[in-house]
C-alpha positions, -999 to 999 in steps of 0.1 A, spaced: 627 226 -50 603 226 -80 580 201 -62 578 223 -31 569 254 -52 541 236 -71 524 222 -40 511 256 -28 499 264 -63 479 231 -65 464 239 -30 452 273 -43 438 259 -76 419 230 -59 392 251 -42 388 272 -74 383 240 -94 358 227 -68 339 260 -69 339 260 -107 325 224 -109 299 232 -83 288 263 -103 285 241 -134 263 216 -116 238 241 -104 220 246 -137 220 208 -142 205 203 -107 178 228 -115 169 209 -147 162 179 -124 147 197 -94 122 219 -112 104 190 -131 105 169 -99 89 197 -79 62 201 -106 55 163 -106 53 163 -68 29 193 -68 6 175 -93 6 144 -71 1 162 -38 -23 189 -49 -55 167 -51 -48 155 -15 -43 190 -2 -74 202 -20 -94 173 -6 -83 182 30 -90 219 24 -124 212 9 -133 192 40 -128 222 63 -144 249 40 -181 258 43 -203 241 17 -214 274 1 -178 283 -7 -173 250 -27 -199 260 -53 -187 296 -57 -160 309 -81 -126 303 -66 -111 333 -48 -75 329 -37 -78 358 -13 -106 341 7 -94 306 2 -88 301 39 -117 322 53 -143 305 75 -125 272 79 -144 248 102 -145 212 113 -183 210 112 -181 184 83 -161 160 105 -186 165 133 -215 157 110 -195 128 96 -192 109 129 -224 121 146 -249 117 117 -235 84 103 -218 51 113 -186 61 95 -165 54 126 -179 18 125 -171 16 88 -135 25 95 -133 -1 123 -148 -28 100 -122 -20 74 -93 -21 99 -104 -55 112 -110 -71 78 -78 -56 62 -56 -64 91 -67 -100 95 -66 -105 57 -30 -91 56 -17 -113 84 -32 -144 68 -19 -135 34 16 -129 47 16 -162 66 2 -184 38 22 -167 10 54 -172 32 49 -209 34 38 -213 -2 65 -190 -16 91 -209 4 79 -242 -10 79 -229 -46 114 -214 -41 132 -242 -24 116 -274 -37 115 -288 -72 86 -312 -78 65 -326 -106 38 -301 -117 56 -271 -102 55 -252 -135 18 -260 -140 10 -249 -104 28 -215 -111 8 -210 -142 -25 -218 -124 -16 -193 -97 -8 -167 -124 -40 -175 -143 -62 -166 -113 -51 -130 -117 -63 -130 -153 -100 -134 -143 -118 -101 -137 -133 -100 -102 -167 -91 -116 -170 -126 -131 -165 -142 -97 -192 -121 -79 -222 -143 -87 -207 -177 -79 -192 -164 -47 -224 -148 -36 -244 -180 -43 -218 -202 -25 -216 -179 6 -254 -176 8 -256 -214 11 -229 -217 38 -241 -185 56 -210 -164 51 -229 -133 38 -227 -103 61 -198 -117 81 -162 -109 87 -149 -144 78 -167 -144 44 -151 -111 33 -117 -121 48 -117 -154 28 -124 -135 -4 -97 -109 3 -71 -136 11 -79 -154 -21 -77 -121 -40 -43 -111 -26 -26 -145 -22 -14 -152 -58 6 -120 -62 19 -123 -26 31 -158 -33 50 -147 -64 66 -118 -45 76 -140 -16 90 -166 -39 112 -139 -55 125 -127 -21 132 -162 -10 151 -169 -42 175 -141 -32 183 -157 2 212 -183 1 202 -219 7 231 -223 32 209 -207 58 183 -234 54 210 -261 57 226 -246 88 192 -243 105 184 -279 97 217 -290 111 208 -272 143 176 -292 145 150 -268 130 119 -283 112 107 -269 79 83 -245 96 111 -235 120 134 -227 91 107 -206 75 95 -186 105 126 -185 127 154 -181 101 141 -171 66 113 -148 75 135 -124 96 160 -122 68 132 -115 43 116 -88 65 118 -60 38 100 -84 14 74 -92 40 68 -55 46 62 -51 8 38 -79 7 19 -67 38 16 -32 25 4 -44 -9 -22 -67 6 -34 -41 31 -39 -14 5 -56 -38 -19 -81 -49 8 -86 -14 23 -95 1 -11 -116 -29 -23 -152 -19 -31 -169 -45 -53 -169 -76 -30 -176 -54 1 -207 -39 -16 -222 -73 -25 -212 -94 5 -217 -68 32 -253 -54 29 -258 -48 67 -251 -12 76 -232 -21 107 -208 -43 87 -201 -20 58 -164 -11 50 -151 24 47 -152 24 9 -189 13 8 -197 38 35 -180 66 16 -200 58 -16 -232 61 5 -226 98 10 -233 106 -26 -270 114 -29 -293 111 -59 -303 148 -59 -278 165 -36 -244 157 -20 -229 172 11 -194 178 -4 -176 188 28 -188 156 45 -177 136 14 -142 153 15 -140 147 52 -148 110 48 -123 107 20 -96 123 42 -103 100 71 -103 70 47 -69 81 33 -52 84 68 -44 47 74 -26 42 41 -7 75 44 4 66 80 13 30 68 35 43 40 52 69 63 61 42 89 74 15 65 87 36 37 124 26 40 117 -11 44 92 -9 15 118 5 -9 144 -20 3 119 -48 -2 111 -38 -37 148 -37 -45 154 -71 -29 126 -87 -49 143 -78 -82 176 -95 -73 181 -132 -75 208 -149 -56 
C-alpha cells in the first residue's frame, strides 16, 4: 500500500526535478555559447568583410565607415573587371590542375610508403624516418636556388610537371607520417586475410587497406590540396609565364606600386577562397573522423 502511494508522488516530482536541472544548466550553457559565438565571429568576420568589400564601390572603401550605408550601391563590377581585364580565370585553372594532380600523386605515393613503414620492420627504418622528418626542417627558401638551377638545365621551368614535382616533394613527408599513423590503427589480420585470398601487396594496399583508411586519406588529401593551393614561393620563381601563373601569384599581381584596385583584389581573394571552402564543406565529417583516427594506435 505504501509503495502504491509513493509511486504517483515520484511521478510528479520527476518532471519538477528535470525542469530544475535544466534551469540550472542554462547559465552554464551560456558561459560556453557566448565565448564560442564571439570566437566564431572573430574568425568569420574577415571573410565576410572581404566578400562585402568585393561588391562595394571603390570610393566607399576609402571613406569613413557608415553602418547605415554599408549595403548601399552594391555591385559586381569588380568581378566583371577581374575576369575581363586579366587572366585570373586561367590562373584559377592552373592552380586547380597543379593542386589536383599533386594531391592525387601525394596520396598514392604516401599510401604505399606509409604502408611499408607501418607493416614492415627492416634495417635502417629508424634512420629513414629521421631523414623524412629532417626534410621538413629545411626552410623552403633555401631550396629555391638549387631547384631553379636544376630545373633550368632539364627544361622544367614554366611547366606543370616541374611545379607538380616540387609540390609532391613538399607535401609527401608529412603525408607519409600521417598515412603511417592511420595504417598503424588498422589490424594486421586484414592484411593476412587478403593475402590468403590471393592478393598481392599492392592489392592489399589499394583494395583492402585504403578503403578502411578512407577518413585518413581524406585528411591527407585535404592537407596536401590546401598546401599546394596556397603555395606562393615556388610558383613565383618557377612559373614566370603569365599563362602558367597560379592563383596566388596572380592575386599578388593586382597590388600596384602606386595604386591598387581594392574591390578587384577583394574579388580575386574571394574567388581564390572558394575551392578550399567548398572542399571543407564537402569532406568536413570525414576530415574530423580522419584526424581522430590518426591519433589512435591499434
